[in-house]
Each structure stands twice: as C-alpha cells, then as structure tokens.
C-alpha positions in Angstrom: -2.1 12.3 -10.9 -3.8 12.8 -7.6 -5.7 15.4 -9.2 -7.1 12.7 -11.3 -8.9 11.3 -7.5 -9.2 14.5 -5.6 -10.3 17.4 -8.1 -8.2 20.8 -8.4 -9.8 23.6 -5.4 -10.7 20.7 -3.4 -9.7 21.1 0.4 -7.6 18.2 1.2 -8.0 18.9 4.5 -11.0 16.8 4.8 -9.5 13.8 3.8 -7.1 11.5 6.5 -3.5 10.3 6.2 -5.2 6.7 5.7 -7.3 8.4 2.9 -4.5 9.8 1.2 -1.9 6.4 1.8 -5.1 4.7 0.2 -5.3 7.2 -3.1 -1.4 7.2 -3.0 -1.4 3.5 -2.5 -3.2 3.1 -5.7 -1.2 6.0 -7.8 1.6 3.9 -7.2 0.9 0.5 -8.2 0.1 1.5 -11.7 2.5 0.0 -14.3 4.1 2.8 -16.6 5.4 2.2 -20.1 8.5 4.8 -18.7 9.5 2.4 -16.1 9.5 -1.0 -18.0 6.1 -1.5 -17.4 6.9 -1.6 -13.5 4.8 0.8 -11.3 6.5 3.1 -9.0 6.0 0.9 -6.0 8.3 -1.8 -8.0 10.8 0.4 -8.2 10.7 1.9 -5.4 10.2 -1.4 -3.6 13.7 -2.7 -5.8 15.9 0.3 -4.5 14.9 0.7 -1.3 12.6 -2.3 0.3 9.2 -2.6 0.7 10.1 -2.3 4.7 10.0 1.4 4.2 7.1 1.4 2.1 5.0 -0.3 4.8 6.6 2.0 7.1 4.8 4.7 4.9 1.5 3.1 4.9 2.3 2.4 1.0 0.9 -0.9 -0.3 1.1 -2.5 -3.8 -2.7 -3.0 -5.3 -3.3 -5.5 -7.9 -5.4 -5.2 -10.7 -8.8 -7.1 -10.0 -9.9 -9.2 -12.8 -13.9 -8.6 -12.7 -16.1 -11.3 -14.4 -17.0 -11.2 -17.8 -21.3 -10.1 -17.8 
C-alpha cells in the first residue's frame, strides 16, 4: 500500500523516519473488510498493546468528517 503514496522508482532516502511513520500510521488506520472492518492498528493493539505501537512511532488516525459544501 505504500506505493499508493510513494510511486515505484522514487528514492526512499528522501524521506525521514518521521515521514515513514506518518505514512504507516495512515495505512494501518484504514479499516479492512478482511479484518472484520477493523484496522491493522486495532488488531495489533488488541494482540500486543498500544505501548509497542507508540514505541514504534505508529498512531491511529480517525477519519475526519468534512463539512458538506
């Protein structure tokens, strides 16, 4: 899924670890049908705890509700 954000052929060395953590946080916050409409973040947090995710720099992002135009 990271290739949806960073196209193939783009050098990863241009990104900081903070940039990568932010991208991974967004990707892992998506809910997936195969996971019972839970996100990868939710499954991992349930199995191993949020403390590990925090130490890895991964956080959960909630979808923002945008105002109707």
